[in-house]
C-alpha positions as CSV (number, residue, x, y, z in Angstrom):
1,M,-37.2,-18.8,-161.4
2,R,-36.8,-20.6,-164.6
3,D,-39.8,-22.9,-163.7
4,L,-42.0,-19.8,-163.3
5,L,-41.0,-18.5,-166.7
6,D,-41.6,-21.8,-168.3
7,R,-45.1,-22.0,-166.8
8,E,-46.1,-18.7,-168.1
9,S,-45.1,-19.6,-171.6
10,Q,-47.3,-22.7,-171.6
11,P,-50.9,-22.1,-172.5
12,T,-53.3,-22.4,-169.6
13,L,-56.8,-23.8,-169.7
14,D,-58.3,-20.4,-169.5
15,S,-56.4,-19.1,-172.5
16,E,-57.4,-22.3,-174.5
17,C,-61.1,-21.6,-173.6
18,R,-60.8,-18.0,-174.6
19,L,-59.1,-19.1,-177.8
20,A,-61.9,-21.5,-178.6
21,L,-64.5,-18.8,-177.9
22,D,-62.7,-16.4,-180.1
23,V,-62.7,-18.9,-183.0
24,G,-66.5,-18.7,-183.2
25,S,-67.9,-21.7,-181.3
26,R,-70.7,-19.7,-179.8
27,D,-73.2,-21.7,-181.8
28,T,-72.0,-24.9,-180.4
29,L,-72.1,-23.5,-176.8
30,R,-75.7,-22.3,-177.5
31,E,-76.5,-25.8,-178.8
32,V,-75.0,-27.4,-175.6
33,G,-77.0,-25.0,-173.5
34,D,-80.2,-25.9,-175.4
35,H,-79.5,-29.6,-174.8
36,R,-78.9,-28.9,-171.1
37,L,-82.2,-27.0,-170.8
38,A,-84.0,-29.8,-172.7
39,R,-82.6,-32.5,-170.4
40,A,-83.5,-30.4,-167.3
41,E,-87.1,-30.0,-168.6
42,L,-87.4,-33.7,-169.4
43,R,-86.1,-34.6,-165.9
44,R,-88.6,-32.2,-164.4
45,Q,-91.5,-33.8,-166.4
46,I,-90.3,-37.3,-165.4
47,G,-90.2,-36.3,-161.7
48,R,-93.8,-34.8,-162.0
49,L,-95.1,-38.0,-163.6
50,E,-93.4,-40.2,-161.0
51,R,-95.0,-38.1,-158.2
52,Q,-98.4,-38.5,-159.9
53,L,-98.0,-42.2,-160.4
54,S,-97.0,-42.7,-156.7
55,A,-100.0,-40.7,-155.6
56,L,-102.3,-42.8,-157.7
57,A,-100.7,-46.0,-156.3
58,A,-101.1,-44.7,-152.8
59,E,-104.8,-43.8,-153.5
60,A,-105.5,-47.3,-154.7
61,F,-103.4,-49.2,-152.2
62,P,-105.8,-50.9,-149.9
63,R,-108.3,-51.9,-152.6
64,F,-106.0,-53.0,-155.4
65,A,-102.4,-52.7,-156.7
66,I,-101.3,-50.4,-159.5
67,D,-98.3,-51.5,-161.6
68,T,-95.8,-48.7,-161.2
69,T,-92.9,-50.3,-163.0
70,V,-91.3,-48.7,-166.0
71,P,-88.7,-50.6,-168.0
72,A,-85.2,-49.3,-167.8
73,A,-84.0,-47.3,-170.8
74,S,-80.5,-48.9,-170.7
75,P,-79.1,-52.1,-169.2
76,G,-76.6,-50.4,-166.9
77,P,-76.2,-47.2,-165.0
78,R,-75.3,-44.2,-167.2
79,A,-76.5,-40.7,-168.1
80,L,-79.5,-40.9,-170.5
81,G,-79.6,-39.0,-173.8
82,L,-82.5,-36.8,-174.9
83,G,-84.1,-39.7,-176.9
84,E,-83.9,-42.1,-174.0
85,L,-85.3,-39.5,-171.5
86,E,-88.2,-38.9,-173.9
87,E,-88.8,-42.7,-174.0
88,V,-88.9,-42.8,-170.2
89,R,-91.2,-39.8,-170.0
90,D,-93.6,-41.4,-172.6
91,A,-93.6,-44.7,-170.7
92,L,-94.4,-43.0,-167.5
93,A,-97.2,-40.9,-169.1
94,M,-98.7,-44.1,-170.4
95,R,-98.4,-45.8,-167.0
96,V,-100.1,-42.7,-165.3
97,E,-103.0,-42.8,-167.8
98,D,-103.4,-46.6,-167.3
99,A,-103.5,-46.0,-163.5
100,R,-106.1,-43.2,-163.8
101,R,-108.2,-45.4,-166.0
102,A,-108.0,-48.3,-163.6
103,L,-109.0,-46.1,-160.6
104,R,-111.9,-44.6,-162.6
105,E,-113.1,-48.1,-163.6
106,R,-112.8,-49.3,-160.0
107,A,-114.7,-46.3,-158.7
108,E,-117.5,-46.9,-161.2
109,L,-117.7,-50.6,-160.2
110,E,-117.8,-49.7,-156.5
111,S,-120.6,-47.1,-157.0
112,D,-122.6,-49.6,-159.0
113,N,-122.2,-52.2,-156.2
114,R,-123.3,-49.6,-153.6
115,A,-126.4,-48.9,-155.7
116,L,-127.0,-52.6,-156.0
117,L,-126.7,-53.1,-152.2
118,E,-129.2,-50.3,-151.7
119,R,-131.7,-52.0,-154.0
120,M,-131.0,-55.4,-152.4
121,L,-131.6,-53.9,-148.9
122,A,-134.9,-52.4,-150.1
123,S,-136.3,-55.6,-151.6
124,P,-134.3,-58.8,-150.7
125,A,-136.7,-61.1,-152.5
126,E,-135.7,-59.7,-155.9
127,F,-132.0,-60.6,-155.2
128,K,-132.2,-64.2,-153.9
129,W,-128.9,-65.7,-152.7
130,M,-126.9,-62.6,-153.8
131,R,-123.8,-61.8,-151.9
132,I,-121.9,-58.5,-151.9
133,S,-118.6,-58.3,-150.0
134,R,-117.1,-55.2,-148.4
135,D,-114.2,-55.5,-150.9
136,D,-116.8,-55.1,-153.7
137,L,-117.7,-51.8,-152.2
138,G,-114.2,-50.6,-151.6
139,E,-114.4,-50.9,-147.9
140,P,-111.8,-52.6,-145.7
141,G,-112.6,-55.7,-143.8
142,C,-114.0,-59.2,-144.5
143,G,-117.8,-58.6,-144.1
144,H,-120.5,-59.2,-146.6
145,W,-124.2,-58.8,-147.2
146,H,-126.1,-61.9,-148.2
147,S,-129.8,-62.2,-149.3
148,R,-131.2,-65.4,-147.8
149,P,-134.5,-66.8,-146.7
150,R,-135.8,-66.3,-143.2
151,L,-136.4,-69.6,-141.4
152,G,-134.5,-71.7,-144.0
153,P,-136.6,-73.8,-146.4
154,I,-139.9,-72.6,-144.9
155,G,-139.0,-69.0,-145.6
156,M,-137.9,-69.9,-149.1
157,L,-141.3,-71.5,-149.9
158,M,-143.2,-68.6,-148.2
159,G,-141.1,-65.9,-149.9
160,W,-139.7,-64.5,-146.7
161,W,-136.3,-63.1,-147.7
162,R,-133.9,-60.9,-145.7
163,V,-130.4,-59.5,-146.0
164,R,-127.9,-60.8,-143.4
165,I,-124.8,-58.9,-142.6
166,S,-121.8,-61.0,-141.6
167,S,-119.9,-60.2,-138.5
168,G,-116.6,-59.7,-140.4
169,C,-113.3,-61.5,-140.4
170,P,-113.0,-64.8,-138.4
171,L,-110.9,-64.6,-135.3
172,P,-107.4,-65.9,-135.5
173,G,-107.6,-67.6,-132.1
174,R,-109.9,-70.4,-133.3
175,L,-107.5,-71.2,-136.1
176,A,-104.6,-71.4,-133.6
177,A,-106.6,-73.8,-131.4
178,V,-107.3,-76.1,-134.3
179,E,-103.6,-76.2,-135.2
180,H,-102.6,-77.3,-131.6
181,D,-105.1,-80.2,-131.7
182,A,-103.7,-81.6,-134.9
């Protein structure tokens, strides 16, 4: 019974918290709540930027690679402060903008190459010996379009040019046969 009486006489955690609230620390609690909201908002923004960056990397994947790395804010694992979260967010925002610019430039290059291919197909003699690959057009595969003379040197002297389309990637079977002979 004596233990029970002693326990009641010791201050509990709830009574200490009530005492701290009564003293007038409502401003500090409001400040802690503001920091918590700010951290939650920064984490939300970082998550949105990471999703955008991963979507851009997936969009560009077969044609070229986008650098999605962002340097770590701290050397080891720990909870980041507001300033460090802002640095991470700003680094991600710059990386997303760089990825968008790279995709935009690549799309412009591919559309220019498509227009060049159309002109080359219309008049092969104007684009002598020019070669455009499927990769230049943003298409998968190994094929290419090549402006060359018809009938070799005779066609070159006569001005008979045509565009040849390659059959695509070489078959791996032939390479395997060469390796066995060696």
